[in-house]
VMD Tcl script that builds the backbone (N, CA, C; Angstrom):
set m [mol new atoms 258]
animate dup $m
set s [atomselect $m all]
$s set {name element resname resid chain x y z} {
  {N N UNK 1 A -13.804 14.398 -17.672}
  {CA C UNK 1 A -12.869 15.063 -16.797}
  {C C UNK 1 A -12.383 14.075 -15.733}
  {N N UNK 2 A -11.076 14.016 -15.571}
  {CA C UNK 2 A -10.498 13.124 -14.570}
  {C C UNK 2 A -10.234 13.896 -13.291}
  {N N UNK 3 A -10.566 13.271 -12.198}
  {CA C UNK 3 A -10.318 13.882 -10.900}
  {C C UNK 3 A -9.174 13.131 -10.242}
  {N N UNK 4 A -8.054 13.785 -10.064}
  {CA C UNK 4 A -6.904 13.151 -9.441}
  {C C UNK 4 A -6.846 13.542 -7.981}
  {N N UNK 5 A -6.876 12.545 -7.133}
  {CA C UNK 5 A -6.779 12.796 -5.699}
  {C C UNK 5 A -5.320 12.752 -5.297}
  {N N UNK 6 A -4.895 13.734 -4.548}
  {CA C UNK 6 A -3.518 13.764 -4.078}
  {C C UNK 6 A -3.416 12.843 -2.869}
  {N N UNK 7 A -2.671 11.778 -3.007}
  {CA C UNK 7 A -2.460 10.866 -1.890}
  {C C UNK 7 A -1.019 10.979 -1.455}
  {N N UNK 8 A -0.831 11.325 -0.205}
  {CA C UNK 8 A 0.513 11.437 0.323}
  {C C UNK 8 A 0.940 10.082 0.847}
  {N N UNK 9 A 2.132 9.677 0.477}
  {CA C UNK 9 A 2.662 8.416 0.926}
  {C C UNK 9 A 3.257 8.613 2.317}
  {N N UNK 10 A 2.842 7.786 3.251}
  {CA C UNK 10 A 3.361 7.894 4.608}
  {C C UNK 10 A 4.791 7.359 4.643}
  {N N UNK 11 A 5.695 8.148 5.175}
  {CA C UNK 11 A 7.077 7.710 5.221}
  {C C UNK 11 A 7.274 6.740 6.381}
  {N N UNK 12 A 8.201 5.834 6.204}
  {CA C UNK 12 A 8.513 4.851 7.232}
  {C C UNK 12 A 9.709 5.339 8.045}
  {N N UNK 13 A 9.493 6.467 8.748}
  {CA C UNK 13 A 10.546 7.078 9.549}
  {C C UNK 13 A 9.992 7.374 10.933}
  {N N UNK 14 A 10.747 7.006 11.969}
  {CA C UNK 14 A 10.346 7.287 13.341}
  {C C UNK 14 A 10.507 8.778 13.608}
  {N N UNK 15 A 9.495 9.388 14.217}
  {CA C UNK 15 A 9.517 10.826 14.462}
  {C C UNK 15 A 10.321 11.203 15.707}
  {N N UNK 16 A 10.722 10.231 16.510}
  {CA C UNK 16 A 11.519 10.508 17.711}
  {C C UNK 16 A 12.986 10.150 17.503}
  {N N UNK 17 A 13.258 8.945 16.997}
  {CA C UNK 17 A 14.646 8.497 16.857}
  {C C UNK 17 A 15.209 8.707 15.457}
  {N N UNK 18 A 14.335 8.901 14.463}
  {CA C UNK 18 A 14.809 9.079 13.094}
  {C C UNK 18 A 15.144 7.782 12.385}
  {N N UNK 19 A 14.805 6.645 13.010}
  {CA C UNK 19 A 15.059 5.357 12.357}
  {C C UNK 19 A 14.281 5.297 11.058}
  {N N UNK 20 A 14.910 4.766 10.001}
  {CA C UNK 20 A 14.267 4.686 8.701}
  {C C UNK 20 A 14.575 3.350 8.052}
  {N N UNK 21 A 14.030 3.123 6.866}
  {CA C UNK 21 A 14.250 1.887 6.129}
  {C C UNK 21 A 15.712 1.826 5.698}
  {N N UNK 22 A 16.353 0.684 5.935}
  {CA C UNK 22 A 17.713 0.468 5.453}
  {C C UNK 22 A 17.704 -0.744 4.534}
  {N N UNK 23 A 18.661 -0.797 3.623}
  {CA C UNK 23 A 18.695 -1.918 2.681}
  {C C UNK 23 A 19.869 -2.824 2.994}
  {N N UNK 24 A 19.713 -4.057 2.590}
  {CA C UNK 24 A 20.749 -5.059 2.809}
  {C C UNK 24 A 20.557 -6.197 1.832}
  {N N UNK 25 A 21.053 -7.357 2.186}
  {CA C UNK 25 A 20.986 -8.524 1.304}
  {C C UNK 25 A 20.260 -9.677 1.963}
  {N N UNK 26 A 19.484 -10.423 1.149}
  {CA C UNK 26 A 19.061 -11.770 1.511}
  {C C UNK 26 A 20.198 -12.675 1.093}
  {N N UNK 27 A 20.688 -13.498 1.976}
  {CA C UNK 27 A 21.787 -14.403 1.628}
  {C C UNK 27 A 21.274 -15.828 1.734}
  {N N UNK 28 A 21.290 -16.546 0.607}
  {CA C UNK 28 A 20.781 -17.912 0.573}
  {C C UNK 28 A 21.850 -18.891 1.073}
  {N N UNK 29 A 21.466 -20.152 1.172}
  {CA C UNK 29 A 22.398 -21.190 1.618}
  {C C UNK 29 A 23.586 -21.313 0.659}
  {N N UNK 30 A 23.333 -21.068 -0.630}
  {CA C UNK 30 A 24.415 -21.129 -1.623}
  {C C UNK 30 A 25.181 -19.804 -1.699}
  {N N UNK 31 A 24.876 -18.899 -0.789}
  {CA C UNK 31 A 25.549 -17.606 -0.650}
  {C C UNK 31 A 25.229 -16.615 -1.764}
  {N N UNK 32 A 24.106 -16.834 -2.479}
  {CA C UNK 32 A 23.666 -15.841 -3.467}
  {C C UNK 32 A 23.054 -14.683 -2.716}
  {N N UNK 33 A 23.281 -13.475 -3.219}
  {CA C UNK 33 A 22.777 -12.283 -2.544}
  {C C UNK 33 A 21.762 -11.546 -3.413}
  {N N UNK 34 A 20.600 -11.237 -2.814}
  {CA C UNK 34 A 19.602 -10.410 -3.479}
  {C C UNK 34 A 19.244 -9.281 -2.521}
  {N N UNK 35 A 18.939 -8.126 -3.068}
  {CA C UNK 35 A 18.671 -6.953 -2.238}
  {C C UNK 35 A 17.328 -7.085 -1.507}
  {N N UNK 36 A 17.276 -6.551 -0.302}
  {CA C UNK 36 A 16.057 -6.532 0.488}
  {C C UNK 36 A 16.047 -5.276 1.337}
  {N N UNK 37 A 14.921 -5.042 2.027}
  {CA C UNK 37 A 14.800 -3.872 2.892}
  {C C UNK 37 A 14.521 -4.316 4.326}
  {N N UNK 38 A 15.078 -3.601 5.272}
  {CA C UNK 38 A 14.798 -3.800 6.685}
  {C C UNK 38 A 13.938 -2.614 7.139}
  {N N UNK 39 A 12.723 -2.894 7.604}
  {CA C UNK 39 A 11.798 -1.844 8.004}
  {C C UNK 39 A 11.832 -1.650 9.519}
  {N N UNK 40 A 11.747 -0.394 9.985}
  {CA C UNK 40 A 11.677 -0.172 11.433}
  {C C UNK 40 A 10.313 -0.609 11.962}
  {N N UNK 41 A 10.278 -0.983 13.235}
  {CA C UNK 41 A 9.041 -1.432 13.877}
  {C C UNK 41 A 8.243 -0.199 14.307}
  {N N UNK 42 A 7.485 0.388 13.369}
  {CA C UNK 42 A 6.769 1.633 13.635}
  {C C UNK 42 A 5.348 1.389 14.123}
  {N N UNK 43 A 4.944 2.184 15.098}
  {CA C UNK 43 A 3.600 2.154 15.651}
  {C C UNK 43 A 3.056 3.576 15.632}
  {N N UNK 44 A 1.767 3.727 15.377}
  {CA C UNK 44 A 1.123 5.030 15.485}
  {C C UNK 44 A 0.519 5.116 16.874}
  {N N UNK 45 A 1.008 6.053 17.679}
  {CA C UNK 45 A 0.559 6.168 19.065}
  {C C UNK 45 A 0.193 7.597 19.412}
  {N N UNK 46 A -0.756 7.727 20.340}
  {CA C UNK 46 A -1.140 9.041 20.857}
  {C C UNK 46 A -0.470 9.223 22.213}
  {N N UNK 47 A 0.107 10.404 22.402}
  {CA C UNK 47 A 0.763 10.728 23.664}
  {C C UNK 47 A 0.135 11.988 24.240}
  {N N UNK 48 A -0.007 12.013 25.564}
  {CA C UNK 48 A -0.559 13.177 26.249}
  {C C UNK 48 A 0.588 14.037 26.745}
  {N N UNK 49 A 0.526 15.345 26.436}
  {CA C UNK 49 A 1.530 16.292 26.903}
  {C C UNK 49 A 0.871 17.135 27.996}
  {N N UNK 50 A 1.196 16.868 29.267}
  {CA C UNK 50 A 0.530 17.599 30.349}
  {C C UNK 50 A 0.874 19.088 30.375}
  {N N UNK 51 A 2.082 19.453 29.935}
  {CA C UNK 51 A 2.486 20.868 29.930}
  {C C UNK 51 A 1.592 21.700 29.022}
  {N N UNK 52 A 1.174 21.111 27.891}
  {CA C UNK 52 A 0.331 21.813 26.922}
  {C C UNK 52 A -1.130 21.394 27.019}
  {N N UNK 53 A -1.429 20.421 27.879}
  {CA C UNK 53 A -2.772 19.880 28.077}
  {C C UNK 53 A -3.406 19.468 26.751}
  {N N UNK 54 A -2.665 18.664 25.963}
  {CA C UNK 54 A -3.201 18.181 24.690}
  {C C UNK 54 A -2.580 16.838 24.327}
  {N N UNK 55 A -3.231 16.169 23.375}
  {CA C UNK 55 A -2.764 14.882 22.864}
  {C C UNK 55 A -2.105 15.109 21.506}
  {N N UNK 56 A -1.037 14.338 21.221}
  {CA C UNK 56 A -0.435 14.368 19.893}
  {C C UNK 56 A -0.296 12.928 19.397}
  {N N UNK 57 A -0.393 12.760 18.098}
  {CA C UNK 57 A -0.223 11.451 17.471}
  {C C UNK 57 A 1.126 11.433 16.780}
  {N N UNK 58 A 1.921 10.428 17.116}
  {CA C UNK 58 A 3.255 10.279 16.535}
  {C C UNK 58 A 3.418 8.893 15.945}
  {N N UNK 59 A 4.249 8.804 14.919}
  {CA C UNK 59 A 4.631 7.525 14.343}
  {C C UNK 59 A 6.001 7.197 14.918}
  {N N UNK 60 A 6.054 6.262 15.854}
  {CA C UNK 60 A 7.283 5.991 16.597}
  {C C UNK 60 A 7.656 4.520 16.532}
  {N N UNK 61 A 8.950 4.255 16.658}
  {CA C UNK 61 A 9.438 2.883 16.697}
  {C C UNK 61 A 9.250 2.318 18.101}
  {N N UNK 62 A 9.364 1.006 18.229}
  {CA C UNK 62 A 9.230 0.362 19.537}
  {C C UNK 62 A 10.315 0.865 20.480}
  {N N UNK 63 A 11.517 1.100 19.958}
  {CA C UNK 63 A 12.611 1.622 20.778}
  {C C UNK 63 A 12.300 3.030 21.268}
  {N N UNK 64 A 11.631 3.827 20.446}
  {CA C UNK 64 A 11.270 5.192 20.837}
  {C C UNK 64 A 10.224 5.184 21.948}
  {N N UNK 65 A 9.315 4.217 21.924}
  {CA C UNK 65 A 8.309 4.110 22.981}
  {C C UNK 65 A 8.996 3.851 24.319}
  {N N UNK 66 A 10.014 2.995 24.303}
  {CA C UNK 66 A 10.778 2.719 25.525}
  {C C UNK 66 A 11.520 3.969 25.988}
  {N N UNK 67 A 12.074 4.731 25.038}
  {CA C UNK 67 A 12.784 5.962 25.370}
  {C C UNK 67 A 11.832 6.982 25.985}
  {N N UNK 68 A 10.625 7.091 25.424}
  {CA C UNK 68 A 9.622 8.021 25.954}
  {C C UNK 68 A 9.217 7.617 27.368}
  {N N UNK 69 A 9.072 6.318 27.611}
  {CA C UNK 69 A 8.728 5.835 28.956}
  {C C UNK 69 A 9.824 6.181 29.958}
  {N N UNK 70 A 11.073 6.182 29.497}
  {CA C UNK 70 A 12.203 6.447 30.387}
  {C C UNK 70 A 12.411 7.944 30.624}
  {N N UNK 71 A 12.474 8.735 29.548}
  {CA C UNK 71 A 12.813 10.157 29.648}
  {C C UNK 71 A 11.603 11.069 29.813}
  {N N UNK 72 A 10.461 10.651 29.280}
  {CA C UNK 72 A 9.274 11.509 29.267}
  {C C UNK 72 A 9.073 12.099 27.877}
  {N N UNK 73 A 7.829 12.366 27.535}
  {CA C UNK 73 A 7.482 12.825 26.189}
  {C C UNK 73 A 8.034 14.215 25.907}
  {N N UNK 74 A 8.023 15.112 26.897}
  {CA C UNK 74 A 8.488 16.488 26.667}
  {C C UNK 74 A 9.969 16.509 26.309}
  {N N UNK 75 A 10.784 15.749 27.028}
  {CA C UNK 75 A 12.226 15.702 26.767}
  {C C UNK 75 A 12.512 15.084 25.402}
  {N N UNK 76 A 11.767 14.051 25.042}
  {CA C UNK 76 A 11.970 13.380 23.749}
  {C C UNK 76 A 11.570 14.293 22.589}
  {N N UNK 77 A 10.477 15.031 22.749}
  {CA C UNK 77 A 10.043 15.952 21.696}
  {C C UNK 77 A 11.069 17.064 21.497}
  {N N UNK 78 A 11.598 17.593 22.595}
  {CA C UNK 78 A 12.601 18.650 22.524}
  {C C UNK 78 A 13.843 18.145 21.788}
  {N N UNK 79 A 14.287 16.954 22.138}
  {CA C UNK 79 A 15.470 16.351 21.515}
  {C C UNK 79 A 15.240 16.082 20.027}
  {N N UNK 80 A 14.044 15.596 19.678}
  {CA C UNK 80 A 13.717 15.281 18.284}
  {C C UNK 80 A 13.674 16.559 17.430}
  {N N UNK 81 A 13.165 17.655 18.009}
  {CA C UNK 81 A 13.115 18.927 17.288}
  {C C UNK 81 A 14.524 19.470 17.045}
  {N N UNK 82 A 15.417 19.300 18.050}
  {CA C UNK 82 A 16.801 19.754 17.901}
  {C C UNK 82 A 17.513 18.988 16.800}
  {N N UNK 83 A 17.234 17.686 16.712}
  {CA C UNK 83 A 17.886 16.847 15.694}
  {C C UNK 83 A 17.208 16.938 14.338}
  {N N UNK 84 A 16.023 17.567 14.286}
  {CA C UNK 84 A 15.342 17.753 13.009}
  {C C UNK 84 A 14.452 16.615 12.581}
  {N N UNK 85 A 14.089 15.729 13.503}
  {CA C UNK 85 A 13.208 14.604 13.171}
  {C C UNK 85 A 11.752 15.023 13.150}
  {N N UNK 86 A 11.420 16.113 13.835}
  {CA C UNK 86 A 10.041 16.603 13.876}
  {C C UNK 86 A 9.896 17.859 13.046}
}
mol reanalyze $m
mol bondsrecalc $m
mol representation Tube
mol addrep $m
């Protein structure tokens, strides 16, 4: 009997800004083009929400961390839910 474990693949999408993997070209000196991927700079971080008195773990880009520092976690979460990123 084979036991198959369900492994969920973690998506490379920022939960605050919605940044995701985009594709483009590697361009050599001779101008040959081959396809490549550009990955967002994602970090797994824990944030404290004082309104709810709890911690949440989010997968966020470096730009999103700066946005959270500027606007606050509550405002960013509200905005992300409206846009459908969360």
